[in-house]
N, C-alpha and C positions, 0 to 999 in steps of 0.2 A: 396261443397266437401272440406274436410280438407286435406291438403297436409301433407306428412310425414315430421317430423323434423329431421330424421336421414338420413345422406348421405348413410349409409350402406344399409338401406332398399330401398332407391331410386335405388342404383346400383343393388341390389338383384331383384327389380321389373323389371328393364331393362333386366337383364339376363334371368329372367323367361319368359318374353314376347318374347324375341328373340329365346330362346330355344323352346318355344311352337309354334312359327310361322314358323320356318325354314322347318320342314317336310311338312307342308300343302301348303305353298306358294312357295316352291322351291327358297327361298331367298339364294343368295350366298353372303357371306361376305369374302373378301380377308383375309387370315391368320386366319380364323375362329378357326382352331385347337389351335391357340395360344391365341386369344382374349377371347374366351369364358371361359376357365379355369382361366385366369387372372381376368376377371370380377367377377367370383365366389370367387376367393381368396381375392380380394379387398373388396367385400361386406362382407365376413366373418370377415375379420380383422376390418373393420370399425364398424360392429355390436358388436364385442367383446370389442372394446375400447370405445363403446358408443358415436360415433360421428355421 
């Protein structure tokens, strides 16, 4: 399996997995209302600057 070279896509993948699992597994993350948008913002910025 080839790993992604972009940190932005890695953060995006983490965000997508967490977003998808939370409703099904009742995962509670402290400060989720702050962390999830920040992860999405960081992923978008890193993808735009190609890192």
